[in-house]
N, C-alpha and C positions, 0 to 999 in steps of 0.2 A: 181584336185577337181572333174572334170567331170567324170574321171575314177572311183573315189571313189563312186560317186553317182550311176553310172551304175552298179558297183559291188554290192552295197547295194540293188539296185532294183532286180538284179538277185538272190541274196541270200535270198530274201523274197519269192521266188517262190518255193513252196514245191516240185514241180515235176522236178526240175532242179538240177543237180549235185549229189554228193555223200551224201546220207542221214545220217548225224551224228546228235546227239541230239543238237538242237539249233545251228547247224553249227559249233560246237566246234571241234577242231582238235582231231583226233584219235591218242592219245599218251598214254604212260604209266603214272601211277599216281605219280611217283617219281618227287619231286620238284614242285608239283602242290598243289593247295589248295582244290579243289573240284573235285571228280571223279564221272562222270555220268556213270551208269552201267545198262545194260540190263540183266534181269534174266528170260530167256524164259523157265520157268518150270511150268508144269501144272498137274503133277501126284500126288501132295499133296492134291488136292481137292477130288480125289478119285471118282468122278462122271463122267457122260458123258459130263459135261461142261469143256472140256479140251482145248479149243482153247485159253486159257489164255496165253499160251506160245507165242502167236502172238502179245501180248501187246507191247513189246519193239520195234518191227518193226513198229507197227502202230503209236507209239509216234514219233519215228524218222521221219516217213513219213510226219507228219504235223508240227513238231516243228519249221521248218524254218519260219513258219508264225507267231510264237509267238512274244510277245512284246520283245523289245531289252532293254528297260530301265524301271525302277520301279518308276513311277511318284510320288507315295505317300512316298516312301523311299528317293526319289531324288538321286538315284544311278544308274549307269550303271554296273550291276553285272559282265559283261564280262571284264570290265576294273578294277573293284574293286578287283577281285580275278583271279587267274590262274585256268581256268576250262577246263577239257578235257573229252572227251568221250572215255573211255578205252575199250569199246566193250561189249561183252556178256560173261557171265559165260558159259564155255563149259560143255555139258552134254552127254558124250559118252554112258551113260546108262540111257537115258532119261525116260524110263518107270519104272525105279527102284527109287521110291521116296527116300528111305533111303540113297542110294548112292548119289543122287542129292543133298540132304541136306548137306552131307559131302563135296561134290564138292564146294558148295556155301561157306561153312565155310573155306575151304582151300583158296579159291579165296579171301575172305574178310580178312583173316589173313594177306595176303600180302598187301592188301589195307591199313589195320590198321598200319602195319609197315611203310608204305610210309608216313603216316601222312595226306594224302588227305582224306577229309571227303566225304563219299559216299552218293550220292543221286541216288536211284535206281528205276527202273520200272519193274514190273513183268508182267506175272507170277502170280500164285495163292498165297494165304496168307501164305502158308507154307514157303515161301522164307524168311520171317522175322525171323523165327527160325534159319535158317542157317546163316543169316547175324549176328544176335546178339550173336550166339555162338562164333563168332570171335570178335565182338566189345565190348561185355559185359566184364568188367574187363580188357579191352585191353589198348593199349597205348593212343589212342585218348580220351578214357573215363577216363584217369588218374588212371587206376587200379580199378575203381569203377564199380559196376553194373549200367547199364543204367536205366533211368526212362522214361516211355513211355508216349507220347501223342498219344493215340490210338483212331482214329475216325473210327467207324465201326457200321454196323447194328447188328453184332454178337460178342459174347464174345471171341471166339477162346480159351476158357478155359473149354473145354468139357471133364472133367475128368471121367464122368460117363460111357464112352465107351473107351476101350483101343486102338482102332484104328478106322480110318474112311475108310471103304471099302478097307482095306488092308494097307493103309498108316498109319504108327505109328507117325512119326514126321510130322503130317499133318497140313493142314490149320485150323483144329479144335482144335489142341492141343498145339501149340507153346506158348501160354500165360501161360500154366501150366508148361511145362517142362523147360522153361527158368528160371522161378522162382525157380523151384526145383534145378536147377544147380547153382543158385546164380548169374546168368547173368543179371537178371532184378530185380529191387526192386519194388514189387507191391504196397507197402504202400505209395510210392511217384510217382505212375503212375496213369494216368487218362484214363478211358474207357468211351467214350462219343458217344451218338447217338444210343445206342442199342435199337433195335425195332423188331428184326427179327425172324420170323419162329419158334416161341416157340412151341415145341411139348410136353413139360411138364411144369408144373407150377413152378418147382424148377430150371429152366434153368440158372438163374443168381447166384444161390447159390455158385458154385465153385469160381466165381470171388470174391464174398464177403468173402469166406473162406480164399482165398489167401491174402486178404487185399487190393485189387484194389479199387480205388475210382471210383465208377460207377455213371454215369449220363445217365439214359435211355432217349430216345427221348421224352417220356411223361414228365419226370421230367424237361428236357430241356425247353419244351414249357411252363411248369408251372413256372419255376424259371426265365427264360429269359436269353438272351445272356450275358449281362454284369455280372450277378451274377455267371455264369459258368466260364467266363473269369477270374473273381477274384479268383475263386477256383483253376483254372489252375496255376495262378501266385503264389498262396500260396503253392501249393503242389510241384511244379516243380522247383521253383526258387533256384538257387545255385547248381543245380545238373546236371550231364550229361544227356541231353535230346535226345531221339531218337523218331522221328515222324514216325508213320506208318498209312497210309491213305488208307483205303479200299473204293473204289469208290462206293460200295453199301450203304455207309452212306448217299450219296446224294439222292435226290428224283429221281425216275426213269425218270421223264421228262427231267432231266438235264444229267443223265448218264444212258441211256437205255441199253448200251452194256456192262453189267456186269454179272458175274456168280452169282447165288443165289440171284436174284433180289427180292427186298422186296417192293411189291406194295400195301400192306395193310395199311400202315400208312405213312404220308408225311415224307420224309427225309429232310436233310438240303438243303437249297438253296445255291447257290455258294457264296453269300456274307456272309452268316452265317459261312460256312466252312472256308473261308479265314480269317474271324475275329477270329475264334478259333485258327487257325494256328498262327496268329499274336500275340496271347497271350504269346508265348514263344520267341517273338522277343527280341534280346539282350541276351538271355540265351545261355548256352554252348550247342549248337546243334551239336551232334556228327555225325548225319546222318539222313536219312529218306528214305522212300519208298512209292510208289504208286502201289497198287495191284488190281487184279481181273478184269482187263479189258478183255472184250470179243469182239474183233474187228469184228468177223463174225456175231455178233448180233447188231452191231452199226448201227446208222442211215446212210443213204447215204452221208450226209454232214459230217460224222465222228465226231459228236458232243462229244461223250465220249472220243475219243482220244484227241480232242482239250481241253476238260475239264481237262483231266489228265495232259496235257502239262501245262495248267495254274496253276494247283496245284504244279507241279514240279518247275515251275518258282518261285513260292512263297518260296518254301524251299531253292532253290538256292540263291535267293535274300537275305534271312535272314542270311544264312551262309556267303555270300559274304560281307554283311554289317559288320558282326563280324570281318572278315578278314581285311577289310578296317579300321575299328575302331582300331583294334590292331596295324596295321601298323602306324597309326597316333600317337599313344601314346608311341611308342617305340623310 
């Protein structure tokens, strides 16, 4: 018992040992329930804000300090499910966005075949396109297109430009091309928290045209949290859900180390964001990602990395709870 206590104490020290996500073993996804994955890609944003590829390393660095049990769910996710850190997607041509997106899709095609549900950290938001090219209509989703719970300051459905500074399957386009491919069902997907950097008055029109259920930040404040949660439950229930969480949906005081920071309007506080995530608790969550962390712009206390870790923990816990529930009913 004393040895167990000492080990637990050491594993809580982020600066000690080999940095895997949440101290999970570095193993292959086969035979496991949840695969934690780093996607160190940043050429899909197409701007000078390219340090997003450092996000996975930053999260691994602090995740040992994260909570080990979920007090409100009353579960220990690490005991409820078999969870592994499978490492990072390799990018031998890291400056070629289109090649990187295909590398992501190939990597996640293998993850999908293994049956382990992926929870990933990027990387810029173009990684979601590569991931869902594999998961949409895949094995874990039961052959169906995925439906998004998309929390973001931006739509990422910018069809009015054909590329973003050279990147075609970019952080600005994945919401459109995945719908065109039939990998995402926009009519049963939610885009929540949009508030950012509008340069034209019609910036939301592509999302409406595709049929996304849009809740801008202004509408969220007017309607209130509970009303939006009710809409999420109505739109997504009974469908394969993929969560994509752009850290810029949060207020900059909570997550200052993000690309494309939006300081002109208050973003979500952490309790609001977690409550929105919990709206899909118990649903068929096929995977999730956290994107757009800029560790080189984070505060010295690494608050953005810690916040990203907390969001990842919520996704892991919801999937682990589903695994545990399924095991009990079999």
